[in-house]
C-alpha positions in Angstrom: 84.9 100.1 55.7 83.4 97.5 58.1 83.9 99.5 61.4 86.7 97.2 62.7 89.5 98.7 64.7 92.7 98.7 62.6 96.1 97.7 63.9 98.7 100.5 63.4 101.0 103.0 65.1 98.1 105.0 66.4 96.6 102.0 68.2 100.0 101.1 69.8 100.4 104.7 71.1 96.8 104.8 72.5 97.3 101.5 74.3 100.6 102.6 75.8 99.1 105.9 77.0 96.1 104.2 78.5 98.4 101.7 80.3 100.6 104.4 81.7 97.6 106.5 82.8 96.2 103.5 84.7 99.5 102.7 86.3 100.1 106.4 87.3 96.6 106.6 88.9 97.3 103.4 90.9 100.7 104.5 92.1 100.1 108.2 92.9 96.6 107.7 94.1 98.0 105.0 96.5 95.5 102.5 95.3 98.1 99.8 94.8 101.2 99.1 92.7 101.2 100.7 89.3 103.3 97.9 87.8 100.3 95.6 88.3 98.4 97.6 85.7 101.4 97.5 83.3 101.9 93.7 83.8 98.2 93.1 83.3 98.2 95.1 80.1 101.4 93.4 78.8 99.9 90.0 79.6 96.6 90.8 77.9 98.4 91.9 74.7 100.6 88.9 74.7 97.9 86.4 75.4 95.6 87.9 72.8 98.4 87.8 70.2 99.0 84.1 71.0 95.3 83.2 70.9 94.9 85.1 67.6 97.7 83.0 66.1 96.3 79.6 67.2 92.6 80.2 67.1 92.3 79.6 63.4 93.8 76.2 63.9 91.6 75.4 66.9 88.4 76.4 65.2 89.0 73.9 62.4 88.5 71.0 64.8 85.7 70.1 67.3 88.1 68.1 69.4 90.6 71.0 69.6 87.8 73.4 70.4 86.7 71.2 73.3 90.3 71.0 74.6 90.6 74.7 74.4 87.4 75.2 76.4 88.7 72.8 79.0 92.0 74.8 79.1 90.1 78.0 79.7 88.1 76.4 82.5 91.3 75.0 84.1 93.0 78.4 84.0 89.8 80.0 85.4 89.8 77.6 88.3 93.5 78.1 89.1 93.0 81.9 89.0 89.9 81.8 91.2 91.6 79.6 93.8 94.6 82.0 93.9 92.4 85.1 94.2 90.5 83.5 97.1 93.7 82.5 98.7 93.1 78.7 98.7 95.4 77.2 96.1 95.2 73.8 97.8 91.4 73.8 97.6 91.6 74.0 93.8 89.3 71.0 93.3 86.5 72.5 95.4 86.8 75.8 93.6 86.7 74.0 90.2 83.5 72.2 91.4 81.8 75.5 92.2 82.8 76.9 88.8 81.6 73.7 87.0 78.3 73.8 88.9 77.5 77.1 87.2 79.2 76.8 83.8 78.3 73.2 82.8 74.4 73.3 83.0 74.3 76.7 81.2 76.6 75.6 78.3 74.8 72.3 78.1 71.4 73.9 77.8 72.3 76.5 75.2 74.2 73.9 73.1 72.0 70.9 73.4 68.8 72.9 72.8 70.3 74.2 69.5 69.9 77.8 70.4 73.6 78.2 70.0 74.9 76.3 67.0 77.4 73.7 68.2 80.1 75.0 65.9 83.6 76.0 67.1 83.2 79.6 66.0 80.2 80.1 68.4 81.2 77.7 71.2 84.5 79.4 72.0 83.2 82.9 72.6 80.1 81.8 74.5 82.1 79.5 76.7 84.7 82.1 77.3 82.2 84.7 78.4 80.4 82.3 80.7 83.5 80.9 82.3 85.1 84.3 82.8 82.1 85.9 84.5 81.5 82.8 86.7 85.2 82.9 87.7 84.9 86.5 88.9 81.6 85.8 90.8 83.1 82.7 92.5 86.2 84.6 93.6 84.2 87.5 95.0 81.7 85.2 96.8 84.3 83.0 98.4 86.5 86.0 99.5 83.5 87.8 101.1 82.2 84.6 102.8 85.6 83.7 104.3 86.2 87.3 105.4 82.8 87.5 107.1 83.4 84.2 109.0 86.6 85.6 110.4 85.4 89.0 111.2 82.1 87.9 112.7 83.4 84.8 114.5 81.6 85.9 117.7 78.2 85.7 116.0 79.1 82.3 114.6 79.9 81.1 118.1 76.6 82.6 119.4 74.7 80.7 116.7 76.3 77.5 117.8 75.4 78.3 121.4 71.8 78.6 120.3 71.8 75.1 118.8 72.7 75.8 115.2 74.7 73.1 113.4 78.1 74.4 112.3 77.2 74.5 108.6 73.9 76.3 109.2 75.6 78.8 111.6 78.2 79.6 109.0 75.5 80.1 106.3 73.7 82.6 108.5 76.9 84.6 108.7 78.3 84.4 105.2 75.4 84.0 102.8 74.2 87.6 102.7 77.6 89.1 101.9 78.5 86.4 99.4 75.3 87.1 97.5 76.7 90.6 96.7 79.0 89.0 94.2 76.0 88.9 91.8 75.6 92.7 91.9 77.8 93.4 88.9 76.0 90.8 86.7 72.6 92.1 87.9 73.5 95.7 87.2 74.9 94.8 83.7 71.8 92.9 82.8 69.4 95.6 84.1 71.2 98.5 82.3 72.1 96.8 79.0 71.2 99.0 76.1 70.6 102.0 78.4 74.0 102.5 80.0 76.2 99.9 78.4 76.5 98.0 75.1 78.4 94.8 76.1 81.1 93.2 74.1 79.1 90.5 72.4 76.6 93.0 71.0 79.3 95.4 69.8 81.4 92.5 68.4 78.5 91.1 66.4 77.7 94.6 65.0 81.3 95.1 64.0 81.3 91.7 62.4 78.4 92.6 60.2 75.4 91.2 62.0 72.1 93.2 62.2 71.1 95.0 65.4 68.3 92.5 66.1 70.5 89.5 65.7 73.2 91.1 67.9 70.5 92.0 70.6 69.2 88.4 70.7 72.7 87.0 71.1 73.5 89.5 73.8 70.3 88.8 75.7 71.2 85.1 75.7 74.7 85.7 76.9 73.6 88.0 79.7 70.8 85.9 81.1 72.9 82.7 80.7 75.8 84.4 82.5 73.5 85.5 85.3 72.2 82.0 85.8 75.7 80.5 85.8 77.0 83.0 88.3 74.0 82.5 90.6 74.5 78.7 90.7 78.2 79.1 91.2 77.8 81.6 94.0 75.3 79.3 95.8 77.6 76.3 95.4 80.5 78.4 96.7 78.7 79.5 99.8 77.6 76.0 100.6 81.2 74.7 100.2 82.6 77.5 102.4 79.9 76.9 105.1 80.8 73.2 105.0 84.5 74.0 105.4 85.6 72.6 102.1 86.8 76.0 100.9 88.9 77.6 103.7 92.2 79.5 104.1 93.5 77.5 107.0 96.9 76.7 105.5 97.7 80.3 104.5 96.4 81.9 107.7 98.4 79.6 109.9 101.6 80.7 108.2 100.5 84.4 108.9 99.7 83.5 112.5 96.3 85.1 112.5 92.9 83.8 113.5 90.9 81.7 111.0 87.5 80.2 111.0 87.3 76.4 111.1 84.0 74.6 111.2 83.4 72.6 114.4 82.6 69.0 114.4 79.5 67.8 116.2 80.3 65.4 119.0 79.6 61.8 118.0 78.5 60.8 121.5 77.9 62.1 125.0 80.7 64.0 126.6 83.0 61.9 128.7 
């Protein structure tokens, strides 16, 4: 027996019970809608089933693998833009994601540390893209919320002579940086509190503990670098006004932050 989890009636029952438990806690604990947990679980099972059916075909071709990675990136960008509440700013959100993902994947692949084979590229790319998507969403949401809630401080910074972008950075940068806390905690406690998915997956696949540990260290440190770059880029784009919720907020008739333009000449 290789330690792999077997598909069968017991697994189906356990997954159903876990889904119902999560939904019940959400609903009766007034944490949100319980059906969100059910829908997320159903989607996860369906998407994984679909990927399992097509992945063997994709991994036979380098071109198909590249297209699959681009598809993952596109879905991540759309998801992040929706979570932030800026679907019309998709291009800027994608830029922030790419700023973190592209250099990390390029480094690990071009250096030869990760063999440029489909079977290794897809999981590494998926982990980096997924983690960077979450960090970008959290950073942008917190930055935008801070600029709305602390608008008075933003105005005060302008009155002191700060340029709009620098005034916005003073307000939103500290809170946006908190988006890196999950990645930092995971990296600090790996092996002591948690055994992440890449490590466990390699062990279940037959790799030795040292090989699994080396691969997991690469994944965690690469992911931390990608998230840091993406968060920095996100904060700069928010401060410059390229990522903002102006369209949605206008429909809700509430206040929003919009960066001021510096006057081009003397006041008339």
